[in-house]
PAMIZA-406728 format. One line per field, with one value per atom (N, C-alpha, C): chain; residue number from 1; x, y, z; atom name. Coordinates in Angstrom, 3 decimals. Layout:
<pts>
ch = [A / ...]
i = [NUM / ...]
c1 = [X / ...]
c2 = [Y / ...]
c3 = [Z / ...]
at = [CA / ...]
</pts>
This chain:
<pts>
ch = [A / A / A / A / A / A / A / A / A / A / A / A / A / A / A / A / A / A / A / A / A / A / A / A / A / A / A / A / A / A / A / A / A / A / A / A / A / A / A / A / A / A / A / A / A / A / A / A / A / A / A / A / A / A / A / A / A / A / A / A / A / A / A / A / A / A / A / A / A / A / A / A / A / A / A / A / A / A / A / A / A / A / A / A / A / A / A / A / A / A / A / A / A / A / A / A / A / A / A / A / A / A / A / A / A / A / A / A / A / A / A / A / A / A / A / A / A / A / A / A / A / A / A / A / A / A / A / A / A / A / A / A / A / A / A / A / A / A / A / A / A / A / A / A / A / A / A / A / A / A / A / A / A / A / A / A / A / A / A / A / A / A / A / A / A / A / A / A / A / A / A / A / A / A / A / A / A / A / A / A / A / A / A / A / A / A / A / A / A / A / A / A / A / A / A / A / A / A / A / A / A / A / A / A / A / A / A / A / A / A / A / A / A / A / A / A / A / A / A / A / A / A / A / A / A / A / A / A / A / A / A / A / A / A / A / A / A / A / A / A / A / A / A / A / A / A / A / A / A / A / A / A / A / A / A / A / A / A / A / A / A / A / A / A / A / A / A / A / A / A / A / A / A / A / A / A / A / A / A / A / A / A / A / A / A / A / A / A / A / A / A / A / A / A / A / A / A / A / A / A / A / A / A / A / A / A / A / A / A / A / A / A / A / A / A / A / A / A / A / A / A / A / A / A / A / A / A / A / A / A / A / A / A / A / A / A / A / A / A / A / A / A / A / A / A / A / A / A / A / A / A / A / A / A / A / A / A / A / A / A / A / A / A / A / A / A / A / A / A / A / A / A / A / A / A / A / A / A / A / A / A / A / A / A / A / A / A / A / A / A / A / A / A / A / A / A]
i = [1 / 1 / 1 / 2 / 2 / 2 / 3 / 3 / 3 / 4 / 4 / 4 / 5 / 5 / 5 / 6 / 6 / 6 / 7 / 7 / 7 / 8 / 8 / 8 / 9 / 9 / 9 / 10 / 10 / 10 / 11 / 11 / 11 / 12 / 12 / 12 / 13 / 13 / 13 / 14 / 14 / 14 / 15 / 15 / 15 / 16 / 16 / 16 / 17 / 17 / 17 / 18 / 18 / 18 / 19 / 19 / 19 / 20 / 20 / 20 / 21 / 21 / 21 / 22 / 22 / 22 / 23 / 23 / 23 / 24 / 24 / 24 / 25 / 25 / 25 / 26 / 26 / 26 / 27 / 27 / 27 / 28 / 28 / 28 / 29 / 29 / 29 / 30 / 30 / 30 / 31 / 31 / 31 / 32 / 32 / 32 / 33 / 33 / 33 / 34 / 34 / 34 / 35 / 35 / 35 / 36 / 36 / 36 / 37 / 37 / 37 / 38 / 38 / 38 / 39 / 39 / 39 / 40 / 40 / 40 / 41 / 41 / 41 / 42 / 42 / 42 / 43 / 43 / 43 / 44 / 44 / 44 / 45 / 45 / 45 / 46 / 46 / 46 / 47 / 47 / 47 / 48 / 48 / 48 / 49 / 49 / 49 / 50 / 50 / 50 / 51 / 51 / 51 / 52 / 52 / 52 / 53 / 53 / 53 / 54 / 54 / 54 / 55 / 55 / 55 / 56 / 56 / 56 / 57 / 57 / 57 / 58 / 58 / 58 / 59 / 59 / 59 / 60 / 60 / 60 / 61 / 61 / 61 / 62 / 62 / 62 / 63 / 63 / 63 / 64 / 64 / 64 / 65 / 65 / 65 / 66 / 66 / 66 / 67 / 67 / 67 / 68 / 68 / 68 / 69 / 69 / 69 / 70 / 70 / 70 / 71 / 71 / 71 / 72 / 72 / 72 / 73 / 73 / 73 / 74 / 74 / 74 / 75 / 75 / 75 / 76 / 76 / 76 / 77 / 77 / 77 / 78 / 78 / 78 / 79 / 79 / 79 / 80 / 80 / 80 / 81 / 81 / 81 / 82 / 82 / 82 / 83 / 83 / 83 / 84 / 84 / 84 / 85 / 85 / 85 / 86 / 86 / 86 / 87 / 87 / 87 / 88 / 88 / 88 / 89 / 89 / 89 / 90 / 90 / 90 / 91 / 91 / 91 / 92 / 92 / 92 / 93 / 93 / 93 / 94 / 94 / 94 / 95 / 95 / 95 / 96 / 96 / 96 / 97 / 97 / 97 / 98 / 98 / 98 / 99 / 99 / 99 / 100 / 100 / 100 / 101 / 101 / 101 / 102 / 102 / 102 / 103 / 103 / 103 / 104 / 104 / 104 / 105 / 105 / 105 / 106 / 106 / 106 / 107 / 107 / 107 / 108 / 108 / 108 / 109 / 109 / 109 / 110 / 110 / 110 / 111 / 111 / 111 / 112 / 112 / 112 / 113 / 113 / 113 / 114 / 114 / 114 / 115 / 115 / 115 / 116 / 116 / 116 / 117 / 117 / 117 / 118 / 118 / 118 / 119 / 119 / 119 / 120 / 120 / 120 / 121 / 121 / 121 / 122 / 122 / 122 / 123 / 123 / 123 / 124 / 124 / 124 / 125 / 125 / 125 / 126 / 126 / 126 / 127 / 127 / 127 / 128 / 128 / 128 / 129 / 129 / 129 / 130 / 130 / 130 / 131 / 131 / 131 / 132 / 132 / 132]
c1 = [-35.229 / -33.906 / -32.920 / -33.211 / -32.379 / -32.105 / -33.193 / -33.091 / -32.093 / -32.175 / -31.248 / -29.836 / -29.657 / -28.344 / -27.721 / -28.544 / -28.062 / -27.641 / -28.490 / -28.203 / -26.883 / -26.693 / -25.494 / -24.182 / -24.366 / -23.183 / -22.820 / -23.796 / -23.474 / -23.790 / -25.003 / -25.448 / -24.693 / -24.643 / -23.943 / -22.414 / -21.742 / -20.278 / -20.045 / -20.891 / -20.665 / -20.915 / -21.929 / -22.189 / -21.048 / -20.572 / -19.398 / -18.138 / -17.924 / -16.745 / -16.777 / -17.958 / -18.091 / -18.084 / -17.998 / -17.969 / -16.564 / -16.668 / -15.447 / -14.618 / -14.061 / -13.285 / -11.811 / -11.211 / -9.751 / -8.812 / -7.583 / -6.586 / -5.717 / -5.749 / -4.948 / -5.843 / -5.297 / -6.007 / -6.248 / -5.252 / -5.417 / -6.445 / -6.715 / -7.749 / -9.174 / -9.383 / -10.692 / -10.968 / -9.894 / -10.042 / -10.262 / -9.959 / -10.113 / -11.432 / -12.265 / -13.607 / -14.497 / -15.309 / -16.248 / -17.566 / -18.534 / -19.833 / -20.553 / -20.472 / -21.114 / -20.541 / -19.189 / -18.573 / -19.093 / -19.217 / -19.700 / -21.171 / -21.934 / -23.348 / -23.466 / -22.553 / -22.577 / -22.193 / -21.489 / -21.109 / -22.149 / -23.174 / -24.207 / -24.978 / -25.577 / -26.397 / -25.611 / -24.387 / -23.719 / -23.331 / -23.039 / -22.718 / -23.924 / -25.124 / -26.382 / -26.721 / -26.428 / -26.720 / -25.804 / -24.481 / -23.582 / -23.871 / -24.240 / -24.650 / -25.878 / -26.834 / -28.065 / -27.865 / -27.103 / -26.843 / -26.039 / -25.066 / -24.286 / -25.169 / -26.067 / -26.960 / -27.949 / -28.453 / -29.402 / -28.673 / -27.469 / -26.666 / -26.370 / -25.988 / -25.716 / -26.913 / -28.074 / -29.375 / -29.701 / -29.532 / -29.822 / -28.948 / -27.663 / -26.720 / -27.008 / -27.280 / -27.595 / -28.886 / -29.852 / -31.135 / -30.887 / -30.062 / -29.728 / -28.972 / -28.113 / -27.415 / -28.278 / -29.305 / -30.215 / -31.105 / -31.466 / -32.362 / -31.643 / -30.315 / -29.624 / -28.572 / -27.915 / -26.814 / -27.259 / -28.450 / -28.979 / -29.283 / -29.148 / -29.447 / -30.972 / -31.475 / -32.890 / -33.246 / -32.430 / -32.673 / -32.004 / -32.764 / -32.191 / -31.622 / -32.119 / -31.658 / -32.154 / -32.702 / -33.257 / -32.116 / -31.757 / -30.781 / -29.511 / -28.924 / -27.728 / -26.480 / -26.580 / -25.455 / -25.264 / -26.096 / -25.926 / -25.767 / -25.159 / -24.861 / -26.133 / -27.122 / -28.322 / -29.557 / -30.576 / -31.763 / -32.667 / -32.954 / -33.839 / -34.816 / -36.092 / -37.137 / -37.971 / -38.275 / -39.122 / -40.393 / -41.531 / -42.836 / -43.573 / -43.957 / -44.732 / -46.181 / -46.649 / -48.047 / -49.095 / -48.721 / -49.602 / -49.722 / -48.714 / -48.797 / -49.742 / -50.154 / -51.005 / -52.434 / -53.277 / -54.655 / -55.552 / -55.527 / -56.381 / -55.444 / -54.764 / -53.866 / -52.758 / -51.697 / -50.591 / -50.035 / -49.829 / -49.266 / -47.739 / -46.945 / -45.511 / -44.919 / -43.992 / -43.422 / -42.450 / -42.599 / -41.690 / -40.906 / -41.123 / -40.438 / -39.247 / -39.096 / -37.989 / -38.059 / -39.172 / -39.253 / -40.101 / -40.728 / -41.623 / -40.911 / -41.578 / -41.032 / -41.398 / -42.220 / -42.705 / -42.205 / -40.995 / -40.447 / -40.609 / -40.954 / -41.189 / -42.675 / -43.491 / -44.870 / -44.984 / -45.966 / -46.161 / -46.912 / -46.534 / -47.247 / -47.700 / -47.694 / -48.227 / -47.195 / -45.990 / -44.910 / -44.656 / -45.035 / -44.819 / -45.531 / -46.632 / -47.413 / -46.586 / -45.869 / -44.998 / -43.776 / -43.249 / -42.141 / -42.530 / -43.752 / -44.257 / -44.392 / -44.888 / -45.085 / -43.722 / -42.761 / -41.412 / -40.707 / -40.826 / -39.972 / -40.710 / -42.012 / -42.841 / -42.902 / -42.535 / -42.590 / -44.037 / -44.302 / -45.621 / -45.623 / -44.715 / -44.587 / -45.667 / -46.075 / -47.092 / -46.724 / -47.555 / -47.198 / -47.522 / -46.843 / -47.205 / -48.203 / -49.382 / -50.448 / -50.565 / -50.332 / -50.342 / -51.653 / -52.440 / -53.707 / -53.940 / -54.719 / -55.112 / -56.111 / -56.060 / -56.979 / -58.428 / -58.606 / -59.988 / -60.623 / -59.776 / -60.190 / -60.083 / -60.620 / -60.545 / -61.571]
c2 = [-34.363 / -34.102 / -35.007 / -35.402 / -36.261 / -37.564 / -38.096 / -39.414 / -39.364 / -38.319 / -38.224 / -37.959 / -37.104 / -36.860 / -38.098 / -38.866 / -40.172 / -41.165 / -41.223 / -42.068 / -41.742 / -40.485 / -40.035 / -40.077 / -39.728 / -39.589 / -40.966 / -41.784 / -43.019 / -44.254 / -44.443 / -45.754 / -46.184 / -45.274 / -45.621 / -45.761 / -44.899 / -45.148 / -46.486 / -46.806 / -48.046 / -49.262 / -49.156 / -50.255 / -50.434 / -49.381 / -49.428 / -49.944 / -49.527 / -49.974 / -51.534 / -52.040 / -53.496 / -54.324 / -53.734 / -54.582 / -55.303 / -56.550 / -57.305 / -56.981 / -55.813 / -55.364 / -55.682 / -56.534 / -56.905 / -55.801 / -55.931 / -54.930 / -55.199 / -56.459 / -56.888 / -57.506 / -57.661 / -58.355 / -59.772 / -60.419 / -61.829 / -62.013 / -61.038 / -61.155 / -61.367 / -60.844 / -61.087 / -62.608 / -63.305 / -64.743 / -65.560 / -64.983 / -65.668 / -65.309 / -64.499 / -64.162 / -65.374 / -65.516 / -66.613 / -66.187 / -67.140 / -66.902 / -65.780 / -65.793 / -64.708 / -63.373 / -63.348 / -62.023 / -61.471 / -62.414 / -61.995 / -61.533 / -62.264 / -61.871 / -60.504 / -60.139 / -58.855 / -57.720 / -58.024 / -57.047 / -56.817 / -57.610 / -57.499 / -56.257 / -55.870 / -54.704 / -53.390 / -53.128 / -51.911 / -51.901 / -53.027 / -53.154 / -52.777 / -53.279 / -52.941 / -51.416 / -50.849 / -49.411 / -48.592 / -48.923 / -48.188 / -48.381 / -49.610 / -49.883 / -49.177 / -49.098 / -48.403 / -46.890 / -46.343 / -44.885 / -44.610 / -45.462 / -45.302 / -45.408 / -46.433 / -46.614 / -45.443 / -44.996 / -43.791 / -42.583 / -42.361 / -41.202 / -41.282 / -42.488 / -42.656 / -42.415 / -42.914 / -42.701 / -41.185 / -40.519 / -39.103 / -38.273 / -38.575 / -37.906 / -38.240 / -39.507 / -39.953 / -39.225 / -39.103 / -38.446 / -36.934 / -36.320 / -34.925 / -34.644 / -35.606 / -35.497 / -35.685 / -36.573 / -36.762 / -35.612 / -34.936 / -33.742 / -32.612 / -32.474 / -31.436 / -30.770 / -31.499 / -31.002 / -29.787 / -29.742 / -28.713 / -27.426 / -27.293 / -26.054 / -25.944 / -24.783 / -24.500 / -24.423 / -23.665 / -23.392 / -24.537 / -25.395 / -26.494 / -26.119 / -24.977 / -24.719 / -23.402 / -22.493 / -21.274 / -20.234 / -19.843 / -18.788 / -18.961 / -20.124 / -20.416 / -19.677 / -19.010 / -18.321 / -16.948 / -16.514 / -15.276 / -15.518 / -14.520 / -14.708 / -14.755 / -13.906 / -13.844 / -13.632 / -14.478 / -14.330 / -13.327 / -12.207 / -11.168 / -10.804 / -10.785 / -10.369 / -9.192 / -8.262 / -7.131 / -7.226 / -7.188 / -7.223 / -5.979 / -5.180 / -3.971 / -4.390 / -3.918 / -4.250 / -3.761 / -2.696 / -2.188 / -3.167 / -4.066 / -5.021 / -6.190 / -6.328 / -7.465 / -6.967 / -7.619 / -7.137 / -7.559 / -8.791 / -9.211 / -9.853 / -10.944 / -11.559 / -12.291 / -12.555 / -13.327 / -14.305 / -15.544 / -16.548 / -16.655 / -16.375 / -16.364 / -17.665 / -18.261 / -19.525 / -19.342 / -20.246 / -20.235 / -21.579 / -22.493 / -23.802 / -23.912 / -22.883 / -22.841 / -23.937 / -24.560 / -25.653 / -25.261 / -24.079 / -23.618 / -23.499 / -23.942 / -23.732 / -22.354 / -21.603 / -20.295 / -19.236 / -19.374 / -18.542 / -17.087 / -16.200 / -16.310 / -16.683 / -16.999 / -17.314 / -18.823 / -19.152 / -20.534 / -21.271 / -22.470 / -23.306 / -24.656 / -24.673 / -25.863 / -26.988 / -26.771 / -27.796 / -28.144 / -27.242 / -27.473 / -28.702 / -29.091 / -30.305 / -31.580 / -31.787 / -32.926 / -32.830 / -31.575 / -31.403 / -31.749 / -31.322 / -31.638 / -33.199 / -33.888 / -35.340 / -36.017 / -35.652 / -36.207 / -35.954 / -34.780 / -34.418 / -34.320 / -34.363 / -34.216 / -32.727 / -31.840 / -30.382 / -29.907 / -28.708 / -28.108 / -26.776 / -26.442 / -25.164 / -24.909 / -23.730 / -23.272 / -21.904 / -21.361 / -20.086 / -18.893 / -17.802 / -16.518 / -15.834 / -15.563 / -15.019 / -13.519 / -12.712 / -11.234 / -10.820 / -10.006 / -9.541 / -8.065 / -7.373 / -5.979 / -6.063 / -5.119 / -5.098 / -4.907 / -4.385 / -4.264 / -5.547 / -6.534 / -7.816 / -8.995 / -8.916 / -9.948 / -10.963]
c3 = [41.562 / 41.161 / 41.813 / 43.069 / 43.869 / 43.190 / 42.592 / 41.935 / 40.767 / 40.007 / 38.824 / 39.364 / 40.390 / 40.964 / 41.480 / 42.193 / 42.814 / 41.676 / 40.620 / 39.520 / 38.843 / 38.539 / 37.827 / 38.759 / 39.969 / 40.845 / 41.535 / 41.796 / 42.569 / 41.763 / 41.375 / 40.828 / 39.588 / 38.585 / 37.324 / 37.544 / 38.188 / 38.476 / 39.218 / 40.240 / 40.969 / 40.060 / 39.201 / 38.224 / 37.272 / 36.723 / 35.775 / 36.444 / 37.665 / 38.386 / 38.654 / 38.771 / 39.034 / 37.778 / 36.594 / 35.407 / 35.246 / 34.758 / 34.633 / 33.350 / 33.305 / 32.213 / 32.454 / 31.678 / 31.897 / 31.604 / 32.199 / 31.990 / 30.763 / 30.327 / 29.143 / 28.065 / 26.884 / 25.814 / 26.162 / 26.770 / 27.154 / 28.177 / 28.974 / 29.965 / 29.435 / 28.214 / 27.585 / 27.364 / 27.044 / 26.827 / 28.079 / 29.222 / 30.477 / 31.205 / 30.501 / 31.117 / 31.136 / 32.157 / 32.252 / 31.650 / 31.666 / 31.088 / 31.873 / 33.125 / 33.945 / 33.643 / 33.421 / 33.091 / 31.775 / 30.780 / 29.471 / 29.561 / 30.417 / 30.539 / 31.232 / 32.112 / 32.797 / 31.778 / 30.743 / 29.733 / 28.688 / 28.568 / 27.530 / 27.689 / 28.861 / 28.979 / 28.577 / 29.109 / 28.745 / 27.254 / 26.692 / 25.265 / 24.437 / 24.821 / 24.123 / 24.234 / 25.401 / 25.566 / 24.673 / 24.660 / 23.852 / 22.366 / 21.998 / 20.634 / 20.205 / 21.083 / 20.769 / 20.596 / 21.507 / 21.371 / 20.116 / 19.790 / 18.517 / 17.313 / 17.297 / 16.186 / 15.976 / 17.092 / 17.062 / 16.608 / 17.065 / 16.626 / 15.073 / 14.625 / 13.234 / 12.356 / 12.810 / 12.006 / 12.013 / 13.117 / 13.179 / 12.179 / 12.243 / 11.291 / 9.887 / 9.600 / 8.234 / 7.729 / 8.579 / 8.156 / 7.941 / 8.777 / 8.594 / 7.279 / 6.886 / 5.654 / 4.473 / 4.573 / 3.489 / 3.256 / 4.339 / 4.223 / 3.543 / 3.675 / 2.979 / 3.852 / 4.674 / 5.502 / 6.380 / 6.776 / 7.641 / 6.963 / 5.655 / 4.934 / 4.844 / 5.068 / 4.861 / 3.420 / 2.682 / 1.274 / 0.449 / -0.111 / -0.899 / -2.254 / -2.890 / -4.214 / -4.855 / -4.086 / -4.653 / -4.681 / -5.871 / -6.099 / -5.272 / -5.355 / -4.560 / -5.053 / -6.196 / -6.769 / -6.123 / -5.206 / -4.512 / -3.020 / -2.304 / -0.896 / -0.039 / -0.328 / 0.510 / -0.368 / -0.173 / -0.976 / -0.298 / -0.986 / -0.454 / -1.549 / -1.149 / -2.091 / -1.539 / -2.396 / -1.980 / -2.753 / -2.046 / -2.671 / -2.195 / -3.155 / -2.813 / -2.495 / -1.430 / -1.027 / -2.043 / -2.780 / -3.858 / -5.004 / -5.163 / -6.247 / -5.882 / -4.681 / -4.283 / -4.344 / -5.079 / -5.312 / -4.092 / -3.699 / -2.568 / -1.510 / -1.889 / -0.911 / -1.704 / -1.000 / -1.580 / -0.507 / -0.929 / -0.072 / -0.332 / 0.636 / 0.501 / 1.054 / 0.352 / 0.791 / 1.973 / 2.905 / 4.036 / 4.162 / 3.304 / 3.386 / 2.459 / 1.542 / 0.606 / -0.457 / -0.692 / -1.637 / -2.829 / -2.858 / -3.897 / -5.235 / -6.287 / -7.654 / -8.155 / -7.426 / -7.863 / -6.797 / -6.326 / -5.264 / -5.535 / -4.741 / -3.293 / -2.973 / -3.993 / -3.725 / -3.470 / -2.614 / -2.229 / -3.346 / -3.627 / -4.615 / -3.969 / -2.591 / -1.881 / -1.683 / -2.070 / -1.883 / -0.453 / 0.423 / 1.868 / 2.302 / 1.640 / 2.028 / 1.954 / 0.846 / 0.765 / 1.663 / 1.819 / 2.737 / 4.179 / 4.559 / 5.901 / 6.085 / 5.129 / 5.203 / 5.339 / 4.589 / 4.617 / 5.952 / 6.483 / 7.593 / 8.948 / 8.890 / 10.124 / 10.573 / 9.699 / 9.993 / 9.866 / 10.186 / 10.115 / 9.461 / 8.605 / 7.983 / 6.981 / 6.841 / 5.834 / 5.357 / 4.473 / 3.870 / 4.805 / 4.496 / 5.136 / 4.201 / 4.699 / 3.799 / 4.113 / 3.068 / 3.175 / 2.463 / 3.185 / 2.582 / 3.026 / 2.211 / 2.514 / 3.716 / 4.582 / 5.723 / 5.274 / 4.053 / 3.544 / 3.069 / 2.793 / 2.159 / 3.112 / 4.325 / 5.323 / 4.915]
at = [N / CA / C / N / CA / C / N / CA / C / N / CA / C / N / CA / C / N / CA / C / N / CA / C / N / CA / C / N / CA / C / N / CA / C / N / CA / C / N / CA / C / N / CA / C / N / CA / C / N / CA / C / N / CA / C / N / CA / C / N / CA / C / N / CA / C / N / CA / C / N / CA / C / N / CA / C / N / CA / C / N / CA / C / N / CA / C / N / CA / C / N / CA / C / N / CA / C / N / CA / C / N / CA / C / N / CA / C / N / CA / C / N / CA / C / N / CA / C / N / CA / C / N / CA / C / N / CA / C / N / CA / C / N / CA / C / N / CA / C / N / CA / C / N / CA / C / N / CA / C / N / CA / C / N / CA / C / N / CA / C / N / CA / C / N / CA / C / N / CA / C / N / CA / C / N / CA / C / N / CA / C / N / CA / C / N / CA / C / N / CA / C / N / CA / C / N / CA / C / N / CA / C / N / CA / C / N / CA / C / N / CA / C / N / CA / C / N / CA / C / N / CA / C / N / CA / C / N / CA / C / N / CA / C / N / CA / C / N / CA / C / N / CA / C / N / CA / C / N / CA / C / N / CA / C / N / CA / C / N / CA / C / N / CA / C / N / CA / C / N / CA / C / N / CA / C / N / CA / C / N / CA / C / N / CA / C / N / CA / C / N / CA / C / N / CA / C / N / CA / C / N / CA / C / N / CA / C / N / CA / C / N / CA / C / N / CA / C / N / CA / C / N / CA / C / N / CA / C / N / CA / C / N / CA / C / N / CA / C / N / CA / C / N / CA / C / N / CA / C / N / CA / C / N / CA / C / N / CA / C / N / CA / C / N / CA / C / N / CA / C / N / CA / C / N / CA / C / N / CA / C / N / CA / C / N / CA / C / N / CA / C / N / CA / C / N / CA / C / N / CA / C / N / CA / C / N / CA / C / N / CA / C / N / CA / C / N / CA / C / N / CA / C / N / CA / C / N / CA / C / N / CA / C / N / CA / C / N / CA / C / N / CA / C / N / CA / C / N / CA / C / N / CA / C / N / CA / C / N / CA / C]
</pts>
C-alpha cells in the first residue's frame, strides 16, 4: 500500500509540477523541443483514458443504454409472470437474458447474447423433484 500511497501523494504531483506548461497562450509558441517531448507522455495518458472512456460509453449505448430488457412488454411498468408448477410436466427452462422470442421460456437466444457481450447467462431450469 505504501507504493501506491507514495505514487499518488508524491511521485505524480512532483512529475506534474515539473511539466513545462506555460501561463499564457503565447508561451506555447516559445516551448523548445525538450519541452514538447516532456509533454508527450501525459498527453498520451490523457488521450488513452479519454479514448477508452469514449469506447466504453459507446459500447454501453449500443447494447441498449444499460437496460436489461430490450423489448419484452415495454408497454407496462413491470414485467411479472406467474407459472404454476402444476402446469410443468417434467421441466421448464425460463429465460434470464430477456432476449427470448418465447418469453418467459428460454429459446436459446442467450447463446448469441453471450457471444456478443461476453456474458455467461443461461436459463433457470425448473423441474419436479420426482424427475431428476
